[in-house]
Structure formats: C-alpha cells, structure tokens
C-alpha positions as CSV (number, residue, x, y, z in Angstrom):
1,M,0.0,0.0,0.0
2,E,3.0,2.3,0.6
3,S,3.9,2.2,-3.1
4,N,0.6,3.8,-4.2
5,T,2.2,7.2,-3.8
6,I,4.6,6.3,-6.6
7,V,2.4,4.1,-8.7
8,V,-0.6,6.4,-9.1
9,P,1.2,9.1,-11.1
10,I,2.8,6.4,-13.2
11,I,-0.6,4.9,-14.0
12,V,-1.9,8.4,-14.8
13,G,1.0,8.9,-17.3
14,L,0.5,5.5,-18.9
15,V,-3.3,6.1,-19.3
16,E,-2.5,9.5,-20.8
17,V,-0.2,7.8,-23.3
18,A,-2.9,5.3,-24.2
19,K,-5.3,8.2,-24.7
20,R,-2.9,10.0,-27.1
21,V,-2.3,6.8,-29.0
22,G,-6.0,6.5,-29.7
23,L,-7.7,4.4,-27.0
24,P,-11.3,5.5,-26.7
25,T,-11.9,7.5,-23.5
26,K,-14.6,5.2,-22.2
27,F,-11.9,2.5,-21.7
28,L,-9.4,4.7,-19.9
29,P,-10.8,4.1,-16.3
30,L,-10.8,0.3,-17.0
31,L,-7.2,0.5,-18.2
32,A,-6.2,2.4,-15.1
33,V,-7.7,-0.3,-12.9
34,V,-6.1,-3.1,-14.9
35,L,-2.7,-1.3,-14.7
36,G,-3.1,-1.0,-10.9
37,I,-3.9,-4.7,-10.6
38,A,-1.0,-5.6,-12.9
39,N,1.4,-3.6,-10.9
40,S,0.2,-5.3,-7.7
41,Y,0.6,-8.7,-9.3
42,L,4.1,-8.0,-10.8
43,F,5.8,-5.9,-8.2
44,N,4.1,-6.5,-4.9
45,E,2.6,-9.5,-3.1
46,F,-0.5,-9.9,-5.2
47,S,-3.3,-8.1,-3.5
48,I,-6.2,-7.3,-5.7
49,I,-7.4,-4.7,-3.2
50,D,-4.1,-2.8,-3.4
51,G,-4.3,-2.9,-7.2
52,L,-7.9,-1.7,-7.3
53,V,-7.0,1.1,-4.9
54,S,-4.1,2.2,-7.1
55,G,-6.1,2.2,-10.3
56,L,-9.1,3.9,-8.7
57,M,-6.8,6.5,-7.1
58,A,-5.3,7.2,-10.6
59,V,-8.8,7.6,-12.1
60,G,-9.8,10.0,-9.3
61,L,-6.6,12.0,-9.5
62,F,-7.1,12.4,-13.3
63,S,-10.7,13.4,-13.1
64,G,-10.1,15.7,-10.1
65,V,-7.4,17.6,-11.9
66,K,-9.5,17.7,-15.1
67,A,-12.4,19.2,-13.2
68,S,-10.2,21.8,-11.4
69,V,-8.6,22.9,-14.6
70,G,-12.0,23.1,-16.4
71,K,-11.1,21.3,-19.6
C-alpha cells in the first residue's frame, strides 16, 4: 500500500499515453484499474485490493485535476 504514492502518477501517465495513441476515452478508467492490478501482481505481493486502490486513485486524480482545470 505504501507504493501507491509512486504508482498512481505512473498509472496516470500510462493512461495519458494510451489516450494519445487513440484508445477510446470510455476505456481509460478500466485501463487504469487493470494497470493497478497488474502492478500489484508484478511488483508486490499480489493483493487485488491494493491494485484496485491504485487504479481507482489514478482515475480519481485524473478526473479531479481535469475538473479543477476546467477542460
């Protein structure tokens, strides 16, 4: 759970890359959650809760910044 601080911005960046490559925006939150779970599986003891938390935090961070900026 401690690595969420580092992982969340990385997930946001990877989702942004996927968006610029052409992935439809409706799939971006799903991609963020999948990346969070994949990170949890590959680099931590596999905990689906930690992966879900990382992915959902990335989605929330992205949408919160988007709402604040007003785009």
